[in-house]
Structure formats: structure tokens, C-alpha cells
C-alpha positions, -999 to 999 in steps of 0.1 A, spaced: 649 670 -337 648 640 -309 631 642 -273 630 620 -241 608 617 -214 625 604 -182 612 604 -144 629 599 -114 619 569 -92 626 560 -62 625 519 -49 615 520 -14 648 503 0 672 529 -14 682 565 -5 689 576 -40 666 588 -70 674 571 -103 666 586 -134 646 562 -160 635 568 -194 597 567 -206 576 560 -238 567 589 -248 533 589 -252 525 576 -211 523 604 -185 534 595 -150 525 617 -120 550 620 -88 532 591 -63 524 567 -92 539 529 -82 558 514 -112 579 489 -125 608 496 -145 636 473 -158 669 476 -139 699 455 -135 685 435 -111 659 427 -133 616 444 -131 614 465 -98 589 482 -83 593 519 -73 578 551 -67 577 583 -92 594 609 -73 584 635 -103 559 633 -129 574 625 -160 588 651 -182 601 654 -223 630 673 -229 653 675 -261 683 653 -264 707 679 -253 687 688 -221 687 650 -215 722 648 -218 730 671 -189 704 654 -165 722 627 -171 753 639 -163 740 657 -137 722 623 -120 752 603 -129 731 579 -144 744 555 -169 736 554 -204 715 541 -223 691 547 -199 667 519 -190 628 521 -190 602 523 -167 583 494 -182 549 498 -165 523 508 -137 520 490 -109 487 474 -101 481 462 -65 463 428 -61 472 404 -33 508 419 -39 518 442 -72 516 429 -106 532 451 -135 507 464 -163 527 464 -192 526 501 -213 526 481 -245 489 463 -232 473 499 -229 453 510 -258 471 549 -264 449 573 -279 471 580 -311 
């Protein structure tokens, strides 16, 4: 069975929350700042929910209910504050598996 790791993100100047896919090995918490791949490029936003893992059927229902476009775009990394924010790419994180 295929599983999806999903999260809702709000881009600070938007009223709507957007659904994104997250790599299965990554866990996000509500309130964390992340960068997501969007139609406007890499955009920073805040996680509105914790990331959550669902099966393919449930993911399809959430996508339809949220009015999201398929295929879902990915959250690509955490936002780290320096003088501004920079993206900490998930591919650079040492995951203990």
C-alpha cells in the first residue's frame, strides 16, 4: 500500500491554507517555518498542522476536499533564520534510518 505524508501550510500573506506533500522520513510540527515548491517558485510558509501520514485513498479524499491540484507540490526544507531566512534542504539532513 502507498502512503503519503501531508501537511497544510499558510504563506504569510494568504488567507488560504495549502496542502503539500512531505518526504515520508520527515516530521513537521504546526508552527514550523518551511520552504515549499510552488507554482511561484520556492516560497516560505508556516505549517498550520503537524505533518500526517495517510494511505492513498485518504490522500485522494483530502486532495479533493481541500481543492488541491495534483500532483501535490513538495515541502523542500526547513526555513532557518539568519539575516533573512534560507532553505535547509531535506536532502541534506542525516535521517537515522
